[in-house]
C-alpha positions in Angstrom: 207.0 -212.0 -89.7 208.9 -211.4 -86.4 210.1 -207.9 -85.8 213.8 -207.1 -85.8 213.8 -205.4 -82.3 212.6 -206.4 -78.9 212.0 -204.4 -75.7 215.0 -204.7 -73.3 214.8 -204.1 -69.5 218.6 -204.2 -69.0 219.7 -201.4 -66.6 216.2 -200.5 -65.5 216.3 -201.1 -61.8 215.0 -199.5 -58.7 217.2 -196.5 -57.7 219.1 -196.5 -61.0 219.2 -193.6 -63.5 216.8 -194.0 -66.5 218.8 -193.6 -69.6 217.5 -192.3 -73.0 217.5 -195.7 -74.7 215.3 -197.0 -72.0 212.6 -194.5 -73.1 213.3 -194.3 -76.8 212.7 -197.9 -77.4 209.0 -197.5 -76.3 208.6 -194.4 -78.4 210.1 -196.1 -81.5 207.9 -199.2 -81.0 204.6 -197.3 -80.5 205.3 -194.7 -83.2 206.3 -197.2 -85.8 209.8 -195.8 -86.1 211.2 -199.2 -85.7 209.8 -202.8 -85.7 209.3 -204.3 -82.3 207.6 -207.4 -81.1 205.1 -206.3 -78.5 203.9 -209.1 -76.3 201.0 -208.4 -73.9 200.0 -210.6 -71.0 196.5 -209.8 -69.6 193.9 -207.5 -71.1 194.3 -204.6 -73.4 191.7 -201.9 -73.2 191.6 -199.3 -75.9 189.1 -196.4 -75.9 190.0 -195.1 -79.4 190.6 -196.7 -82.7 193.1 -199.4 -83.5 194.5 -199.2 -87.0 196.4 -202.2 -88.3 198.3 -201.8 -91.6 199.5 -205.4 -91.6 197.7 -208.6 -90.7 195.9 -209.6 -87.5 196.9 -213.2 -87.2 195.7 -215.7 -84.6 197.8 -218.8 -85.0 195.8 -220.5 -82.2 199.0 -220.9 -80.3 198.8 -218.1 -77.8 196.2 -216.5 -75.6 194.4 -214.9 -78.6 192.2 -217.9 -79.5 188.8 -216.2 -79.5 187.7 -212.6 -80.2 184.8 -210.7 -78.8 183.8 -207.4 -80.3 181.4 -205.4 -78.0 181.5 -208.4 -75.6 183.9 -210.7 -73.9 185.8 -213.3 -75.9 183.6 -216.3 -76.6 184.4 -219.8 -75.4 185.7 -222.3 -78.0 184.6 -223.4 -80.5 183.1 -219.9 -81.0 186.0 -217.8 -82.3 184.3 -214.5 -83.0 181.4 -212.8 -81.1 180.1 -209.4 -82.2 177.5 -207.8 -79.9 175.9 -204.4 -79.6 176.4 -202.9 -76.2 173.7 -200.3 -76.6 170.0 -200.9 -76.4 167.8 -199.5 -79.3 169.0 -197.9 -82.5 172.3 -199.8 -82.7 171.9 -202.8 -85.0 175.3 -204.4 -85.6 176.5 -204.9 -89.2 179.5 -206.8 -90.5 180.3 -205.0 -93.7 182.4 -206.6 -96.5 182.6 -204.0 -99.3 184.1 -204.4 -102.8 185.9 -201.6 -104.6 183.8 -201.4 -107.7 180.4 -202.6 -109.0 182.1 -205.5 -110.9 184.0 -206.8 -107.9 182.9 -209.6 -105.5 182.1 -209.1 -101.9 182.0 -212.5 -100.3 182.5 -214.7 -97.3 184.3 -218.0 -97.8 183.6 -221.2 -95.8 186.1 -224.0 -96.1 187.3 -227.3 -94.8 189.8 -229.8 -96.2 187.2 -231.3 -98.6 185.3 -228.3 -100.0 184.9 -224.5 -100.0 181.9 -222.3 -100.5 181.7 -218.6 -101.3 178.6 -216.6 -100.6 178.0 -212.9 -101.3 177.4 -210.3 -103.9 178.9 -211.2 -107.3 179.2 -208.0 -109.3 180.5 -209.8 -112.3 177.2 -211.8 -112.4 174.7 -209.0 -112.5 175.0 -208.2 -108.8 173.3 -211.4 -107.9 173.6 -213.0 -104.4 175.1 -216.4 -105.0 176.4 -219.4 -103.2 179.3 -220.8 -105.2 181.1 -224.1 -104.6 184.8 -224.2 -105.5 185.0 -220.6 -106.8 188.8 -221.0 -107.3 188.4 -224.3 -109.1 185.5 -225.6 -111.3 182.6 -223.5 -109.8 179.1 -224.7 -109.3 176.2 -222.4 -108.6 173.5 -224.2 -106.6 171.8 -221.0 -105.3 171.3 -217.6 -107.0 169.0 -214.7 -106.2 169.0 -212.0 -108.9 169.3 -208.4 -108.1 165.9 -206.6 -107.5 164.0 -209.9 -107.0 160.4 -209.2 -105.8 159.9 -209.0 -102.1 158.6 -212.2 -100.5 159.3 -214.3 -103.6 160.4 -217.2 -101.3 159.0 -217.4 -97.8 159.4 -220.1 -95.3 157.1 -220.1 -92.4 156.9 -222.8 -89.7 157.4 -226.0 -91.7 155.8 -224.8 -95.0 157.2 -222.8 -97.9 155.4 -220.2 -100.0 156.4 -218.9 -103.4 155.1 -215.5 -104.6 152.5 -215.3 -101.9 153.5 -211.8 -100.7 153.6 -210.4 -97.2 150.7 -212.6 -96.1 152.7 -215.7 -96.6 152.7 -216.7 -92.9 148.9 -216.5 -92.7 148.4 -218.5 -95.9 151.0 -221.1 -95.0 149.7 -221.6 -91.5 146.5 -223.2 -92.8 148.4 -225.9 -94.7 149.5 -229.3 -93.5 153.0 -229.7 -92.3 155.6 -230.0 -95.0 153.5 -228.1 -97.6 154.6 -225.8 -100.4 152.2 -223.3 -102.0 152.8 -221.4 -105.2 150.9 -218.3 -106.3 151.0 -219.3 -110.0 152.3 -222.4 -111.9 154.3 -225.4 -110.8 156.0 -226.6 -114.0 158.1 -229.7 -114.6 158.2 -233.1 -116.2 158.1 -235.1 -112.9 156.1 -234.3 -109.7 156.3 -236.6 -106.7 154.6 -236.1 -103.4 152.3 -237.4 -100.7 149.6 -234.9 -101.5 148.9 -233.2 -104.8 146.1 -230.6 -104.8 144.8 -228.4 -107.6 141.9 -226.0 -107.9 139.3 -226.0 -110.7 140.1 -228.7 -113.2 143.8 -228.9 -112.3 144.8 -225.7 -114.0 147.7 -225.2 -111.6 149.5 -228.5 -112.4 151.4 -228.3 -115.6 154.3 -230.2 -117.1 156.8 -229.0 -119.6 154.3 -229.5 -122.4 151.3 -228.2 -120.5 150.5 -231.6 -118.9 151.8 -233.6 -116.0 153.6 -236.6 -117.5 154.3 -238.3 -114.2 152.5 -238.3 -110.8 153.8 -240.8 -108.3 152.6 -242.0 -104.8 149.7 -239.5 -104.7 148.0 -240.3 -101.4 145.0 -238.1 -102.0 144.1 -236.2 -105.2 140.7 -234.9 -106.2 141.2 -233.6 -109.7 144.0 -233.5 -112.3 143.8 -232.1 -115.8 146.1 -233.5 -118.5 146.0 -231.1 -121.5 142.2 -231.2 -122.4 141.5 -234.6 -120.8 140.0 -234.4 -117.3 139.9 -237.4 -115.1 138.7 -237.7 -111.5 140.0 -240.1 -109.0 140.4 -240.5 -105.2 143.4 -242.6 -104.0 144.4 -242.6 -100.4 147.4 -244.9 -100.5 149.8 -246.6 -102.8 149.0 -249.8 -104.7 149.4 -252.5 -102.0 151.1 -255.9 -102.2 147.9 -257.6 -103.6 147.5 -255.1 -106.4 144.6 -253.2 -105.0 144.4 -249.5 -104.4 143.1 -249.2 -100.8 142.3 -246.3 -98.5 143.8 -246.0 -95.1 140.4 -246.6 -93.7 139.9 -249.7 -95.9 136.9 -248.2 -97.8 138.4 -247.7 -101.3 139.9 -251.1 -102.2 137.7 -251.4 -105.2 140.4 -251.1 -107.9 143.1 -253.7 -108.6 146.1 -253.4 -110.9 147.9 -256.5 -112.1 150.9 -256.6 -114.5 149.4 -259.6 -116.3 145.7 -259.3 -116.2 145.3 -255.5 -116.2 143.0 -253.2 -114.2 139.9 -254.6 -112.4 136.9 -253.1 -110.6 135.3 -254.7 -107.5 131.7 -255.5 -107.2 130.8 -254.3 -103.7 127.9 -256.8 -103.2 129.9 -260.0 -103.9 133.5 -258.8 -103.6 134.4 -260.1 -107.1 136.7 -258.2 -109.4 135.9 -257.6 -113.1 138.7 -256.5 -115.4 137.9 -253.5 -117.6 141.3 -252.6 -119.0 143.8 -255.3 -120.2 146.4 -255.9 -122.9 149.0 -253.8 -124.6 149.1 -250.9 -127.1 152.5 -252.0 -128.6 152.7 -251.2 -132.3 152.2 -254.2 -134.6 152.0 -256.6 -131.5 149.7 -255.5 -128.8 145.9 -255.9 -128.3 144.1 -253.6 -125.8 140.7 -254.5 -124.4 138.5 -252.0 -122.5 135.2 -253.1 -121.0 133.8 -256.3 -119.5 136.3 -259.0 -120.7 134.2 -261.9 -119.4 132.8 -264.4 -121.9 130.2 -262.5 -124.0 130.9 -259.2 -122.2 130.6 -255.8 -123.8 134.1 -254.4 -124.6 136.2 -252.4 -127.0 139.1 -254.2 -128.7 142.1 -252.1 -130.1 144.1 -254.6 -132.1 147.5 -253.4 -133.2 148.3 -256.8 -134.7 145.5 -256.7 -137.3 145.2 -252.9 -137.3 141.5 -252.7 -136.4 139.2 -251.5 -133.6 136.3 -253.9 -132.8 133.2 -253.4 -130.6 132.1 -256.5 -128.8 128.5 -255.5 -128.1 125.0 -256.4 -129.3 124.4 -252.7 -130.0 126.6 -249.7 -130.5 125.1 -246.2 -130.2 126.5 -242.9 -131.6 125.0 -239.5 -130.7 126.7 -237.6 -133.5 127.8 -238.2 -137.1 129.8 -241.3 -138.1 132.4 -240.4 -140.6 134.2 -243.2 -142.5 137.2 -242.3 -144.5 137.5 -245.6 -146.3 135.3 -248.6 -146.9 132.5 -249.6 -144.5 131.9 -253.4 -144.2 128.9 -254.9 -142.4 129.2 -258.6 -141.9 128.6 -261.3 -139.3 127.2 -264.7 -138.6 123.6 -263.4 -138.5 121.9 -261.5 -141.4 123.8 -258.2 -141.6 121.9 -255.0 -142.3 122.1 -251.3 -142.1 118.9 -249.8 -140.6 118.1 -246.1 -140.7 115.4 -245.2 -138.3 113.8 -247.2 -135.4 114.7 -250.9 -135.4 111.1 -252.1 -135.6 109.7 -255.2 -137.2 109.0 -254.8 -141.0 105.4 -253.6 -141.6 105.1 -251.8 -138.2 102.8 -248.8 -138.8 104.0 -245.2 -137.9 107.7 -246.4 -137.6 109.4 -245.1 -140.8 112.7 -246.6 -141.6 114.9 -248.0 -144.3 117.0 -251.2 -144.2 119.9 -252.3 -146.4 120.4 -256.1 -146.4 122.9 -258.2 -148.4 120.2 -258.9 -151.0 117.5 -256.2 -150.5 116.8 -252.5 -149.8 113.6 -252.3 -147.7 111.5 -249.2 -146.7 109.0 -249.2 -143.9 106.8 -246.1 -144.3 103.0 -245.4 -144.1 103.0 -243.4 -147.3 105.6 -242.7 -150.0 109.1 -244.0 -149.9 111.6 -242.5 -152.5 114.6 -243.8 -154.4 116.1 -241.2 -156.7 119.0 -239.2 -157.9 118.4 -235.9 -156.2 120.9 -233.9 -158.3 118.9 -231.0 -159.9 120.9 -231.0 -163.1 118.9 -231.5 -166.3 121.4 -234.3 -167.2 121.0 -236.3 -164.0 119.8 -239.9 -164.3 119.1 -243.0 -162.3 120.0 -246.4 -163.7 119.1 -249.8 -162.5 121.0 -252.9 -163.6 121.6 -256.6 -162.9 124.4 -258.9 -163.9 127.0 -256.2 -163.4 126.6 -252.4 -163.3 128.3 -249.1 -163.3 128.2 -248.5 -167.0 125.6 -247.5 -169.6 126.1 -250.8 -171.5 124.8 -252.8 -168.5 121.8 -250.5 -167.8 118.4 -252.2 -167.7 116.2 -249.2 -166.7 117.0 -245.6 -166.9 115.1 -242.7 -165.3 116.1 -239.2 -166.5 115.5 -235.7 -165.2 113.0 -235.1 -168.0 111.0 -238.0 -166.4 111.6 -240.3 -169.4 111.9 -244.0 -168.8 114.2 -246.1 -170.9 114.3 -249.9 -171.0 117.3 -251.6 -172.6 115.6 -255.1 -172.6 112.1 -256.6 -172.8 109.3 -255.3 -170.5 107.5 -257.9 -168.4 104.6 -256.8 -166.2 103.3 -259.4 -163.7 100.2 -258.5 -161.8 97.9 -260.4 -159.5 94.7 -262.0 -160.8 91.5 -260.1 -159.9 88.9 -261.9 -157.8 85.7 -260.5 -159.4 84.4 -258.6 -162.3 84.5 -255.3 -160.4 88.0 -256.0 -159.0 89.7 -253.9 -161.7 93.5 -254.7 -161.8 95.5 -252.7 -164.3 98.7 -254.1 -165.7 99.8 -250.7 -166.9 98.4 -247.1 -167.1 99.2 -244.3 -169.5 98.3 -240.8 -168.2 97.3 -239.5 -164.8 96.4 -242.2 -162.3 95.8 -240.3 -159.0 92.1 -239.8 -158.1 90.9 -236.3 -158.9 94.0 -235.6 -161.1 92.7 -236.9 -164.4 92.7 -234.3 -167.2 91.7 -233.8 -170.8 94.8 -235.5 -172.0 93.1 -238.9 -171.4 94.2 -242.2 -169.9 94.8 -245.6 -171.3 94.9 -248.8 -169.2 95.3 -252.6 -169.7 93.3 -254.9 -167.4 93.5 -258.6 -166.6 90.3 -260.6 -166.5 89.3 -262.6 -163.4 90.2 -266.3 -163.3 87.3 -268.3 -165.0 86.7 -272.0 -165.4 83.4 -273.2 -166.8 81.6 -276.5 -167.8 78.1 -275.2 -168.6 76.5 -272.9 -171.1 75.3 -269.4 -170.2 76.8 -266.1 -169.7 79.6 -264.8 -167.4 80.2 -261.2 -166.5 84.0 -260.7 -166.7 84.4 -256.9 -166.3 82.2 -254.2 -164.6 83.3 -250.6 -164.8 81.7 -247.9 -162.7 80.0 -248.8 -159.4 78.6 -252.0 -157.9 77.2 -252.5 -154.4 79.0 -249.4 -153.2 82.3 -250.8 -154.4 83.3 -248.2 -157.0 86.3 -249.0 -159.2 85.8 -245.8 -161.2 84.8 -242.7 -159.2 82.4 -240.7 -161.4 81.4 -237.0 -161.4 78.7 -235.2 -163.2 81.1 -234.6 -166.1 81.0 -236.4 -169.4 83.3 -239.4 -170.0 84.0 -241.0 -173.4 85.4 -244.5 -173.2 86.7 -247.0 -175.8 86.9 -250.6 -174.7 88.5 -253.6 -176.5 88.1 -257.0 -174.9 90.0 -260.1 -175.9 89.3 -263.6 -174.5 90.9 -267.0 -175.1 89.3 -270.2 -174.2 91.2 -273.5 -173.9 89.4 -276.9 -173.3 90.9 -279.7 -171.4 91.3 -281.6 -174.6 91.2 -280.3 -178.2 91.4 -276.9 -179.8 90.3 -273.6 -178.2 88.8 -270.3 -179.3 89.7 -266.6 -179.5 87.0 -263.8 -179.4 87.5 -260.1 -179.6 85.1 -257.0 -179.7 85.4 -253.3 -179.3 82.9 -250.8 -177.8 82.4 -247.1 -177.4 80.6 -246.0 -174.2 79.7 -242.6 -172.9 78.7 -241.3 -169.4 76.5 -238.2 -169.2 76.9 -237.6 -165.4 74.2 -240.0 -164.4 74.1 -243.1 -166.7 76.3 -245.1 -169.1 75.2 -245.6 -172.8 76.7 -247.8 -175.5 77.4 -245.5 -178.4 78.9 -248.1 -180.8 79.5 -251.9 -180.8 82.2 -253.3 -183.0 82.1 -256.5 -185.1 82.8 -259.7 -183.2 86.0 -261.4 -184.2 86.0 -265.1 -183.4 88.9 -267.5 -184.3 88.2 -271.2 -183.8 88.3 -274.6 -185.6 86.5 -276.4 -182.8 82.8 -276.3 -183.5 81.8 -276.4 -179.9 82.8 -272.7 -179.7 80.8 -271.6 -182.7 78.4 -269.7 -180.4 81.1 -268.1 -178.2 80.7 -264.4 -178.2 81.1 -261.1 -176.3 78.3 -258.7 -175.3 77.7 -255.9 -172.9 75.3 -254.8 -170.2 74.6 -251.5 -168.5 72.9 -250.3 -165.3 71.0 -247.3 -166.6 68.7 -244.8 -165.0 70.2 -245.1 -161.6 71.5 -242.4 -159.2 74.8 -240.7 -160.1 77.8 -242.6 -158.6 76.2 -246.1 -158.9 75.9 -246.4 -162.7 78.1 -249.0 -164.4 78.6 -251.0 -167.6 79.7 -254.6 -167.9 81.3 -256.8 -170.4 79.9 -260.3 -170.7 81.3 -263.6 -172.1 78.7 -265.7 -173.9 80.3 -269.2 -173.5 77.9 -271.0 -175.9 79.3 -274.4 -174.8 79.3 -276.8 -171.8 82.7 -278.1 -172.6 85.1 -277.7 -169.6 87.1 -274.6 -170.6 89.6 -272.3 -168.9 89.2 -268.7 -169.9 91.7 -265.8 -169.9 91.1 -262.3 -171.0 92.4 -258.8 -171.3 90.7 -255.5 -171.7 92.2 -252.3 -173.0 90.4 -249.1 -172.0 90.9 -245.6 -173.3 89.0 -242.7 -171.9 88.9 -239.0 -171.6 87.2 -237.1 -168.8 87.6 -236.2 -165.1 87.1 -238.5 -162.1 86.1 -237.3 -158.6 88.2 -237.8 -155.5 86.9 -240.9 -153.5 
């Protein structure tokens, strides 16, 4: 505010007496005894200190428009210029100091629209802050906490480094213009830039949930890791107007993206594009195809409408286990099957496999193939059934852990018809059947006679046991064998009644030859007299080297009537055979 007193020059003239008031007014003004307005025109040079207890106000209306400290006053628009006037050791400081540690020491910048405060905010942990509208509703766009590590943020040239340390300028100088390099992680949900680079599987690019959820306009990128899914790509420009992703040099326009058709790859040789991803994954509506979507192409269909995944391929290979949590259906227009092993033609030697068809289970193996219940419990069983199944009441055949076999219905054994008298075909065997494994418990077998049609009298050999022309049907050793034989034959003429004959024998083998020990009484049943001479006899090849001896059973027809003969022979024996 204006002072109450002013300097007066009244009565101060050349040659006049200087009065006390003339001097006292200067003393009062410069010793602060009274308030005076002191107006200076020109320069004021002060060699000591200037203490101001009031305000130093420049209302921009007088000569005091700019202020120079240590230098001449600057030219507008510079209003304040502080300069050191001594070389070396004198580094000028403008100090704004608060009273206590909780107070604010700040500098305010203001115009008619906005104001900013910057400085040390003791009330906020002694952080350096830039605050907008401190006196109104404050915003805090920039904060540096107290004791922040040195070189945390370093700008060098036109690049920025975060946490790179004192070597930041050297590290940043090798980067392209406009780069930012971070010592550890860059974390966020959206990352947009012209160049996105990452070292070693993209470990330095992370989103808020450890993966980058959005990468836009990446001009070049070599490797990005999304959680545990790695994908490699090289893109040198954005998707262009025709939907292709093309390099600046024009050498990478081999991928095309279309909103309707999907993503297509280009064939370099003919410049044609082939779609390999198309469709939608929308729940309950979308169908997504991956692969070659041309007619008959190999592709994967993910169908959200019908809730299934379908492979369109002639073959599907899996290198590991296939685990199905629910039903497994195998169907199609061709004969469906499940093949375990090489997919070779049935009967191929040395290619073991098993195949499950709609109406058969087939094995292809050079030696044994097994079907069984492999549970080792003494109560385990294997049942076979037809016309239903799944319960004991529908069981047809049952195999138990004790090796018992149970039939719930009739037993029918159908066997091929032998071609000759030494072609011994057994309908069933009781006891050991493997060569060299016969033991003293004995063996019983039932044999079918060869097909026989006659129209003349004479004899016909129907069975020959032992050896004949090096075609052994019983492999003999030097041990003794005792054999009981029962032969039954039925003859039926083309017209009229037939005949039935039956006879039993007891043979023995001493290691070299067969001998007939006992011959039973012939049983003949007939009412047709033409068969009155029909009978059964035997023959032996005796006194021959061991391994070639045999005995035979002979039908004595006794008639020239055209007759069809059928016969069966039951053989019981005890002894040990040799391995062929």
